[in-house]
N, C-alpha and C positions, 0 to 999 in steps of 0.2 A: 150583617149576618145574612148569608145566602140561604134561601130555602129552596128545596127541590120538591117537585110533585112526583106522585107515583107514576110508574109507566102505564098503568091501566087508565089513569085519568088523562094522561097525555094522549093515549090512543082514542079515548072517547071524544076528546076535544078536537083532534085532528082527523078523525075518521070521515072519509068521504070528501075532505078538502085539502088533501096533501098535494104538494107540488110534484110528487113522484107518481101520483095516481094517474092511470090511463084506463078510461072507460071504453068499452067496446059496445056495439049495437046490440049484441045478444045478451047483454047484462053481466058479462064477465069483467071483472076488474083486475088489471095487471099493475105492476109496480116497476119503476125504473130505478129504484134504490140500489146502489151498488152493494149494500149489505144484505140484499134479499136474494137468496140463492135460487129459489124457485120462480121468481118473477110474479107471484100471486100476491094481490093486495089483501092481506089479512093480518090479524094481531100476532098470530104465531110466526109468520114469515117476515114481517116488516122489521128490518134491522135498525132503523133509526129510532124505534120505540123500545126495543129490547135491551135488557142489561148487557147481555153478551151476544155478539153477533159475528158472523163470518161472511166475508165476501171474496169472490174470485173474479179477477179481471184479466183480460189479455195484456201481456206486457208490451212495452213500446217497440222493442226490437225482437219480438217473438217471445215465447215462453209465457209464464203465468205469474200474476201478482196476487198474493194472499193478503187480504185485509182482515185485521182482527180488531174488534171494538173492546177496549179495556173497560171493565165494569167500574173500576174505581175513579175514572175520569169522566163519568157521564155528564157532569156539570161544566166540563171544559171541552167543548166540541172540537176545537182546533187540535188539541193534543190527545184526543180520545181514540184515534185510529192508528194502529201500527201496521205498517206494510212491509212485506217481505217478497222479493222478486226471485223467481226461479227461472233461469235463463233457458234458451232453447237447446243449449248443449247438454243440459242435465237430462238424464233418462226419465222417461215418464213414470216408471215404477218408483224411482227415487223421489220424484216430485210428489207423487201421491202419498208415499210414506212420510215425507216431510210435512205435508199438510195434516195428516192424521196425527203425527207426533206433536206438532205445534198446537193443535187443538186439544189433545189429550192432556198435556201439561197444565192447561188452564181450566180443566174440567168443564168443557163445552158440552153441549147436548150431542149425543151420538148421532141423532137423525141429521144434525147439521153437518157432521163429519161426512156422512155418506153422500149428502147433496153437494158438499164442497168438492169431493173427489169426482162425482159425476159431472159437475160444471167444469172442473179443470180438464177432465178427459174430453169433453166436447170442445173446449177451446183449443186444446192441443191438436185434436183431429182436424179442426177447421184451419189450422195453421199449416198443415202439410200440403205440399203442392199436389195438384191434380195431375194424375198420370195421363199422358197422351194416349189416345186410342190407337191400338195397333190394327193394321189391316187384317181382316178375317182370313184364316187359312182354310182352304178347301179340304174337306175330309171325306172319306168313303169313296163313293163312285165318282164324285166330282174331281177328287184329287187324282184318281186313276185316269180319268179322261184327259186331264191336263198333262200327265206324264206321257201317255200314249201319243198325244198330238206333237210333243216336243222331240 
């Protein structure tokens, strides 16, 4: 018979000793957990401890990958995470609405939905190529001086 412990007890046991914990000199603790949308190490944000968690990762060939932790598979870590990839060709609005719809069906916390869309937005923005700097055009008196010289 398999017994499971409560998530609060699991947090108390692993608090301060997790492999995903990153401590900084100023006392702030961050997390590298892929199911932690904000990156802050706290009971509220830590996805490995929560019943239901959402994670957003960059896709291999661009795009975004949505990770959803299934609450009924918490005792089977290998099969507890479902991933869905939204490719780079899919528009950003459709990607965001798909993330919201996928999390709404499973009755996930609304604050996680907002953070998931924000994380997806940041990832999509970072994947866009940087525009090259154009040479500055002279305006006003400088432009007239260039025209008069020519």
